[in-house]
N, C-alpha and C positions, 0 to 999 in steps of 0.2 A: 369339720376342721379338716384343713388338710396339715399333714406333715410335713415336717423336715426330708424327710427322702422322698417323698412324691415332687417337693419342688425340686428337688435337686435332678431328679431324672428327667425334668424337664429342661435341662439347660444342654443348648445343641452344641454342637462342635466347639471346643473353648480355643480362645486364643493363647497364646502363653499369656502376657498380661493380664489378661483376665484370672488365669489359673495362679497366678503370682497376688496379685494385688484386689483383684474386684470380686469373685466366685465368692466366699465367705459371706461379704457385706450384703452382695446381692442375693443371697440363698435366705438370710435370717431377714432383711427387710421384705420378701417377696413372701416369704409368709405371715408378715405381722399385716400386709397388707392384704392378701388372700384371705385370711381370715378374720379380720376385725374392721376392716373398712368395706366402703362401697366402690373404692375405686376402678376406673375399667383400665383395660390394656391401652388402650388410646389415650386415654387420661394420662399415664403415665409416659406416653411418647411425647405428651405437650410437655410434661413437666420436665422431661429429661431436655425438650427444645429451650423450654424457660431459660435453665439450668445454665444450658451452652450460651444462651443469651448474656446473660450476668456476669458470665465469664469473660465475651467479648467486652464486656463494657471494662469491667475490673481491667480486661490487658489495655484497652484505649487508655484509662485513668491513672495508667503506672502501677496498679496494684497486682505486680504479676504472681504473687506466692498465692493471692485471693483467685485470680484466675485461674491459675494451674490445680487450685483444690475443686474449684466449679466446676471445671471440666471434666475432672475426675467422677466427682458425683453426678454429673450429667451424663458420664460412662454405665457407670453401675445401675441408673434408673431407666440406659436405654437394653440392659440386659433384662433389667427386671419385667420391661413392659411383657416380650415374649413369653419369657416362663409363666409369668401369670396368666397367661393367653393361653399358652397349653393345660396347664391345671385344673382351670376354669373348664378348659372347651368350648372355649369362645374364638377360637380365632377366626380371624375373615381376611378377605381378599384387601378389603380399605385398609383394616389395621396393619395391612403389610406393608400396604402402600405408603401407606403414612409413615412408619417406621425406617422405611426404606429412602423415602421422601426427604425427610429431615437427617436422616445419617449423613447423605449427598450434601445437604447442603451447610451443615452445622461445621466440619472441619476445614472448609476451605475459607470460610468467613474466617473462622477463628484465627487460623495459620496466617490470612491476610492480613486483619485487626494486629496482632501481637509484633508479627516480622515489619510490616509499614514503621510501627510507632518505635521498633527499635533500630529504622532504617536500616534493616536489611534488605535491602530492594533488589541485589543481584540473586542472593538467596532464594528471595520466594519467587522472580521469574523462572528460577532452575528448578521451584519443585512445583508451580503450577504445568508448569512444560511436562515436565515428566510425570505429572499426574493425568493429565492429557493424554500423554502417549499412552499411559496404562490403562486407561480407560476404553481408548480404542481397541490397543492389543485385547483387552479381555472380550469387550464386543464382538470383535473377529474371532475368537476362540469361542466364544458361543455361538456362533454363525455357524463355524465348520461343524460343531456338534451336531446340528440336523441337517448337515449335508450329505450326501452319499459316498463322498470321499472319507468321511469317517468311519472308515469299514472297521468289523468285528477284529478283523487280521489285525489289523493296527493298532488297536486298542490291547488287544491281547498281549502284543510285542510290549508295551509300554508298562503294562501290568505287572510281567513278567521281568522286568529288569530290576534292578537291586534298588533303584528311585522308587520306581513302581509297590514294593514288596512295602519298601519303608513307608510308602505312603497308605498303604493297605492297612498296614499294623498301626498305624495311628490312626488312621479310620476307627478302627475298633474301639480304640481309648478314646474317642469322642474326643480328639485332640488335634489343634492345627496341626500339619506337618511343618511347617517354617513359620518364621517371624512373616507379619505380613502388614496390612494398614494400620490395624488396630497398635502394633509395636511402632510403626511409625509414627502414627499420631501420637501415641505416650511421649517418644524422644522430642518432638516438636512442643506437644502444648503441656506437658506435664514436667518431663526434667530441665527442658531449656530454662522455661521461667523462673521453675524452683531454684534453678543452681546458678543461671545469669551465663552459663559456658557455652559458647560457640561449639563447642566440642559436640556436642548433642544435635545441633542442627548439621554436620557433617554424617553424623553417624545415619542422620535422619533421611538424608540425601543417599547416603549411601545403598541403604535398606531398601529405598524407592527405585532406585537403578536395578539393584537386583531384583525386586519383583517384577519390574518391567522385561528386563532379559530373562526371566525364568517366562515370561507369559511368551516371550518369541521364541524362545526353544520349545516351548511344547507347540505351538502354532508350526515350526518349521518341521518338528517331528509327524507331526499329523499330517501337515502336504508330501511328506518323501512315499 
């Protein structure tokens, strides 16, 4: 039998939204799946993907609250698959690929369906552009990590700065240091359809812009 404590220790860095709304149910659902079912982590990933697909159908036909709740349930199962793999010691490269691949296609498709049905085309285009730019910045940042320009001295300078120390502290606590893509998705796919208030679209775009600018800032610091 796997204990709840063992399962809790398998959670990786936790997003702010996960801490607020998802970790507690994820922990206990993982406990049940690990001890009382034969579900594999890859099957849980597919369940998460299917739930996201049903959420998209709900958005398309105007059942926005149901769509938001199904999106949140899909996110909970997205947390569970990795935890289940780690607690059972059956992590695999294929499983990691499947998890990342489904993650990358779920949110954009749901956002397109939701904002298209709400006739928010301008905001949809802005979000897609920002997502593309952010992805490019992220890939370029990853590339810099493997080049000679990413010297030890520069890395040390960043780590010794105030923001570097804050990041290090949050890393020790296994908490992501800043709101990120998960919080962006929660704003646009949970709070917006639940409330119908455009303020959550604006907040999502502001957060996505912040994420992009932060990545650009990190790239500039590495290139200096």
